[in-house]
C-alpha positions in Angstrom: 0.0 0.0 0.0 2.8 2.4 0.9 4.5 1.6 -2.5 1.3 2.4 -4.4 0.9 5.8 -2.5 4.6 6.7 -3.3 4.1 5.9 -7.0 1.0 8.0 -7.1 2.8 10.9 -5.4 5.7 10.6 -7.9 3.2 10.7 -10.8 1.4 13.7 -9.4 4.7 15.6 -8.9 5.9 14.6 -12.4 2.6 15.7 -14.0 2.8 19.1 -12.2 6.4 19.4 -13.2 5.4 18.9 -16.9 2.6 21.4 -16.6 4.9 24.0 -15.0 7.5 23.4 -17.7 4.9 23.9 -20.4 3.6 27.1 -18.8 7.1 28.4 -18.4 7.9 27.9 -22.1 4.6 29.4 -23.1 5.2 32.5 -21.0 8.1 33.3 -23.3 6.2 32.1 -26.4 3.0 34.1 -26.0 2.9 37.0 -28.4 3.9 37.9 -31.9 6.7 36.3 -34.0 8.1 36.9 -37.4 10.3 34.7 -39.5 10.6 32.4 -42.5 10.6 29.0 -43.9 14.1 28.4 -45.3 15.1 25.9 -48.0 18.6 26.1 -49.5 19.1 29.7 -50.5 15.4 30.6 -50.5 12.9 31.8 -47.9 9.2 32.4 -47.4 8.2 34.9 -44.7 5.4 34.1 -42.2 4.1 35.4 -38.9 2.8 33.6 -35.8 0.7 34.9 -33.0 0.8 32.5 -30.0 -2.0 32.7 -27.5 -4.0 30.6 -25.1 -7.7 29.6 -25.2 -9.0 28.1 -22.0 -6.2 25.6 -21.2 -5.0 25.0 -24.7 -2.3 26.7 -26.7 -2.9 28.0 -30.3 -1.2 29.8 -33.1 -2.6 32.1 -35.7 -0.2 31.8 -38.6 -0.1 34.2 -41.6 1.6 33.6 -44.9 1.0 36.8 -46.9 2.5 35.3 -50.1 -0.6 33.1 -50.1 -3.0 36.1 -50.1 -5.6 36.7 -51.3 -6.8 33.1 -51.8 -5.7 31.8 -48.4 -2.9 32.2 -46.0 -4.3 32.5 -42.4 -4.6 29.4 -40.2 -5.5 28.9 -36.6 -3.7 25.7 -35.4 -3.1 24.0 -32.0 0.3 24.1 -30.4 1.8 21.3 -28.3 4.7 21.8 -25.8 6.3 18.6 -24.4 8.1 18.1 -21.1 11.5 19.1 -22.7 10.1 22.4 -24.0 10.0 21.2 -27.6 7.2 23.0 -29.5 5.2 21.3 -32.2 2.6 22.8 -34.5 1.3 22.3 -38.0 2.0 25.0 -40.6 1.0 25.7 -44.2 4.0 23.6 -45.3 3.9 20.8 -42.8 4.5 20.0 -39.1 7.1 22.2 -37.4 9.4 21.0 -34.6 10.7 24.1 -32.8 13.2 24.9 -30.0 12.9 28.1 -28.0 15.9 30.3 -27.1 14.5 32.1 -24.1 17.5 34.4 -23.8 17.3 35.8 -27.3 13.6 35.2 -27.9 14.2 33.2 -31.1 12.7 30.0 -32.4 14.6 27.6 -34.5 13.6 24.2 -36.0 12.5 22.3 -39.1 9.6 20.8 -40.9 9.2 17.1 -40.2 9.9 14.7 -43.0 11.0 17.3 -45.6 13.9 16.2 -48.0 15.7 18.5 -48.7 15.2 20.0 -45.3 13.0 23.1 -44.8 14.2 25.0 -41.7 12.2 27.4 -39.6 13.5 30.5 -37.9 11.3 33.1 -36.0 12.0 36.1 -33.8 9.8 37.6 -31.2 8.6 41.2 -32.1 6.2 43.6 -30.4 2.5 42.9 -30.9 1.2 44.8 -34.0 -0.2 48.3 -33.3 -3.9 49.0 -33.2 -5.6 48.4 -36.5 -5.7 51.4 -38.9 -9.1 50.2 -40.2 -12.6 49.6 -39.0 -14.8 46.5 -39.9 -18.5 47.3 -40.0 -21.0 44.5 -39.8 -23.7 45.1 -42.4 -27.0 43.7 -43.5 -28.2 44.7 -47.0 -31.8 44.2 -48.1 -32.6 43.1 -51.7 -36.3 42.4 -51.9 -37.0 39.4 -49.6 -33.3 38.5 -49.4 -31.0 39.9 -46.7 -27.3 39.9 -47.4 -24.9 39.6 -44.5 -21.3 40.9 -44.7 -18.7 43.4 -43.6 -17.5 46.7 -44.8 -13.7 47.2 -44.3 -13.0 51.0 -43.9 -9.5 52.5 -43.5 -9.5 55.0 -40.6 -7.1 57.6 -41.9 -7.6 57.5 -45.7 -8.8 60.4 -47.7 -9.9 58.1 -50.5 -13.6 58.0 -51.3 -13.3 54.8 -53.3 -14.9 51.4 -52.5 -14.9 48.0 -54.1 -17.4 45.1 -53.9 -16.1 41.5 -54.0 -18.0 38.9 -56.0 -17.2 35.3 -55.5 -17.2 32.4 -57.9 -19.5 29.5 -58.8 -19.8 27.6 -55.5 -22.3 28.1 -52.7 -19.6 28.6 -50.1 -19.9 31.5 -47.7 -16.3 32.3 -47.0 -15.2 34.7 -44.2 -16.4 38.3 -44.7 -14.9 39.7 -41.5 -11.4 38.3 -42.3 -11.4 38.4 -46.1 -7.9 38.4 -47.4 -8.5 40.8 -50.3 -9.9 43.2 -47.8 -6.9 42.6 -45.6 -4.6 43.9 -48.3 -6.7 46.5 -50.1 -7.8 48.4 -47.0 -4.1 49.1 -46.3 -4.1 51.2 -49.5 -7.0 53.3 -48.4 -9.7 51.4 -50.3 -13.0 50.4 -48.6 -13.9 46.8 -49.3 -17.5 45.4 -49.1 -17.5 41.6 -48.6 -20.8 39.7 -48.3 -22.1 36.2 -48.0 -23.7 35.0 -51.3 -27.4 34.6 -50.9 -28.3 31.3 -49.1 -24.8 31.0 -47.6 -23.4 32.0 -44.2 -25.9 34.5 -42.6 -27.4 35.6 -45.8 -31.0 34.5 -46.6 -32.3 33.1 -49.8 -31.3 29.9 -51.7 -28.0 29.7 -53.5 -28.9 26.4 -55.1 -31.6 27.8 -57.3 -30.3 31.4 -57.7 -29.9 32.6 -61.3 -27.3 35.0 -62.6 -29.8 37.8 -62.5 -30.5 37.0 -58.8 -26.8 37.3 -58.0 -26.4 40.4 -60.1 -29.3 42.1 -58.3 -27.5 41.3 -55.0 -24.4 43.1 -56.3 -26.5 46.1 -57.3 -28.0 46.1 -53.8 -24.5 46.3 -52.4 -23.7 49.2 -54.7 -26.8 51.1 -53.5 -25.8 50.4 -49.9 -22.4 52.1 -50.6 -24.0 55.0 -52.5 -26.1 55.8 -49.4 -23.3 55.2 -46.9 -22.2 58.1 -44.7 -18.7 57.8 -46.1 -20.0 59.4 -49.4 -18.1 57.2 -51.8 -17.4 58.9 -55.1 -16.0 55.8 -56.9 -17.5 52.4 -56.6 -16.1 49.4 -58.4 -16.3 45.6 -58.4 -13.9 42.7 -58.3 -15.2 39.4 -59.6 -13.4 36.1 -59.2 -14.0 33.2 -61.7 -17.7 33.0 -62.4 -18.1 36.2 -60.4 -16.7 37.9 -63.5 -19.9 37.1 -65.3 -22.0 38.2 -62.3 -20.4 41.6 -62.1 -20.8 42.3 -65.8 -24.5 41.2 -65.6 -24.9 43.6 -62.7 -23.4 46.4 -64.8 -26.4 46.1 -67.2 -28.6 48.0 -64.7 -26.0 50.2 -62.9 -22.8 52.0 -63.5 -19.5 50.9 -61.9 -16.5 53.2 -62.0 -14.1 50.3 -62.6 -14.1 46.5 -62.9 -11.4 43.9 -62.0 -11.8 40.4 -63.2 -9.6 37.7 -61.6 -9.7 34.6 -63.9 -13.2 35.8 -64.8 -14.4 34.8 -68.3 -15.1 37.3 -71.0 -16.5 34.6 -73.3 -20.0 33.2 -72.9 -20.8 30.4 -70.4 -21.2 28.0 -73.3 -18.0 29.0 -74.9 -16.1 28.7 -71.6 -17.6 25.3 -70.8 -16.4 24.0 -74.3 -13.0 25.6 -74.0 -12.6 24.2 -70.5 -13.5 20.7 -71.4 -11.1 20.6 -74.3 -8.2 21.9 -72.2 -9.2 19.6 -69.4 -9.1 16.5 -71.6 -5.6 17.5 -72.7 -4.5 18.4 -69.2 -5.6 15.0 -67.9 -4.5 13.2 -71.1 -7.9 11.6 -71.6 -8.9 9.7 -74.7 -10.6 11.2 -77.8 -13.6 9.1 -76.9 -13.8 11.0 -73.6 -13.6 14.3 -75.5 -16.5 13.3 -77.8 -18.6 12.0 -74.9 -18.0 15.0 -72.7 -18.7 17.4 -75.7 -22.0 15.7 -76.3 -22.9 15.8 -72.6 -22.0 19.5 -72.3 -24.1 20.4 -75.3 -27.0 18.5 -73.8 -26.8 20.4 -70.6 -27.7 23.6 -72.5 -30.1 22.1 -75.1 -31.9 19.0 -73.9 -35.6 19.1 -72.9 -36.2 18.8 -69.2 -38.1 15.5 -69.5 -37.6 11.7 -69.0 -36.0 11.0 -72.5 -33.6 13.9 -72.0 -32.7 12.8 -68.5 -32.1 9.3 -69.8 -29.7 10.6 -72.5 -27.7 12.3 -69.8 -27.6 9.2 -67.6 -26.5 7.1 -70.5 -23.5 9.3 -71.1 -22.7 9.5 -67.4 -22.5 5.7 -67.4 -19.3 6.1 -69.5 -17.9 8.9 -67.4 -16.1 6.7 -65.0 -14.9 4.3 -67.6 -13.4 7.1 -69.7 -12.4 9.1 -66.6 -14.1 12.4 -67.6 -16.5 12.6 -64.5 -13.8 14.6 -62.7 -14.2 17.4 -65.2 -17.8 17.9 -64.1 -19.1 20.0 -61.2 -21.8 18.5 -59.0 -24.2 21.1 -60.4 -23.6 19.7 -63.9 -25.5 16.5 -62.9 -29.3 16.5 -62.7 -30.9 14.4 -60.0 -34.2 14.1 -61.9 -35.8 15.1 -65.2 -37.2 18.2 -63.5 -33.7 19.0 -62.2 -32.4 19.6 -65.7 -33.8 23.2 -65.7 -32.0 23.8 -62.4 -28.5 22.9 -63.8 -26.0 25.7 -63.1 -25.3 26.4 -66.8 -29.0 27.0 -67.4 -29.5 29.3 -64.4 -26.3 31.2 -65.4 -26.3 31.0 -69.2 -24.9 34.4 -70.1 -22.8 36.1 -72.7 -21.0 39.3 -71.4 -20.2 40.4 -74.9 -22.7 43.3 -75.3 -22.1 44.8 -71.9 -18.3 44.6 -72.1 -18.4 46.2 -75.6 -20.2 49.2 -73.9 -18.3 49.5 -70.7 -16.5 52.8 -70.8 -14.5 52.8 -67.6 -11.2 51.1 -66.6 -11.2 47.3 -66.7 -8.5 44.9 -65.5 -8.4 41.2 -66.4 -6.0 38.8 -64.8 -5.5 35.3 -66.0 -3.4 32.3 -65.1 -0.9 31.1 -67.8 -1.7 27.4 -67.2 -5.4 27.8 -66.2 -7.4 25.3 -68.3 -10.7 26.3 -66.7 -10.7 29.9 -68.0 -7.9 29.8 -70.6 -6.1 33.1 -71.0 -5.6 33.3 -74.8 -9.3 33.1 -75.7 -10.4 35.4 -72.9 -7.8 38.1 -73.5 -8.4 37.9 -77.2 -12.2 38.5 -76.6 -11.5 41.4 -74.3 -9.2 43.1 -76.9 -11.9 42.6 -79.5 -14.6 44.2 -77.3 -12.4 47.1 -76.0 -11.5 48.3 -79.5 -10.5 51.7 -80.9 -9.9 54.4 -78.3 -11.5 52.2 -75.6 -8.5 50.0 -75.8 -6.8 52.5 -73.4 -9.3 51.5 -70.7 -8.3 47.8 -70.8 -5.4 46.2 -68.9 -4.7 42.5 -69.2 -2.3 40.4 -67.3 -1.1 36.8 -67.7 0.2 35.5 -64.4 3.3 33.3 -65.1 2.7 29.6 -64.5 -0.5 30.3 -62.5 -3.4 27.9 -62.3 -7.1 28.8 -61.9 -6.7 29.8 -58.3 -3.8 31.9 -59.4 -1.5 29.6 -57.4 2.0 28.8 -58.6 3.4 25.4 -57.4 6.7 24.9 -55.7 9.6 23.9 -57.9 13.3 24.2 -58.3 14.2 27.1 -60.6 17.4 27.2 -62.7 18.5 30.7 -63.9 21.3 31.7 -66.3 24.9 31.9 -65.1 24.4 28.8 -63.0 22.1 30.5 -60.5 19.2 28.5 -59.0 16.7 28.7 -56.1 13.8 26.9 -54.6 10.5 28.6 -55.5 8.0 28.1 -52.6 4.3 27.5 -53.4 2.5 30.9 -53.4 -0.2 32.9 -55.1 1.2 34.6 -58.1 2.7 38.0 -56.9 1.3 39.5 -60.1 -2.3 39.4 -58.8 -1.9 41.9 -56.0 0.9 43.9 -57.7 -1.2 44.4 -60.8 -4.4 45.2 -58.9 -2.7 47.9 -56.8 -1.0 49.3 -59.8 -4.3 49.4 -61.7 -6.0 51.2 -58.8 -3.2 53.8 -58.5 -2.9 54.4 -62.2 -6.6 55.1 -62.5 -6.5 57.4 -59.4 -8.9 55.1 -57.5 -6.4 55.1 -54.6 -3.4 57.4 -53.9 
């Protein structure tokens, strides 16, 4: 009995010792750190804010080179009895050692060959924000749109921009939007809202038409026009299918500028056909797959919403797995019933922006990915140049982001330069995206 009590006493003391060691380490760790991932002669900067929630340790990690698509992560932190710190990162699991005297963290990413090292230094917590984030609710008929307006505090700019997302019914974060994170630093107010039927917005995204979504964008513009900030220039940024929505909205309003990030300038039907052909080549599918997928795509637009039409679609889908072209379809390209054919995404959003783009008489920026097979750059830039002809060509700016995919991401790879120079290129969003957007806004006097 005495032995059991002694063992229990030792376990309790050991457990308290571990807890004290963890708390001691965290007392140095808590706060803001800046540093980088390092591979060979290359680095990628990132920041970590360490903090405690209840009894657990967390880190908010920021990789700004991944903005505006992603790049902020809240991840748990573990501290063992030796003071070793472990946390996941955007590149993998980090194993870190704390230098309490110099307030530096050094370590590596687990399992990476060649090695990726990590080095961080503690810095003062960032100053108070130079912006305000206003929670908003915008009415559009029987729909209420929820979102946030990001407003710079000290800017003299009277310009604002509305963000319009892509095809999916995904709400996203309006309060912590990464486009807003960047653009508000340049004095631009940014309105971000949940698409109808997502997040806290009412309505039904799954049956919304392009006109429904365009009317929501116009409601957002009316909100900004009536805002106490007295905005004199209001523009819009559409991503992917949001490029169609913003142009559709322009039919019944008047934006002061437009920015299209991988947004099509061709019609929905043209884009679907271009995408399927590039997709078949990208995945190295058979010519049989190309023929079947072409037939299926044409039927999505044309076939009657009845039992014979539904059966034709189902017959083609039976071959989709065999010929491996099912992965080129979105879930909203597949009807669940004959009646569901009219609710297919391409029918609810069938649109050609040609007429409106040919009339738009304000600055327009189009950014495309060089290896994007969903919205291929050659066809879309060619169409834009055709529509912005004559003197209006001065209003058009087009950019091809080097080696960027549809999300404008550029994969990591080893780069060899002339004169025997080389470096490791970390995964990132193409720097051209934000560089060109800011340059466009400055050159057109939308921001200072």
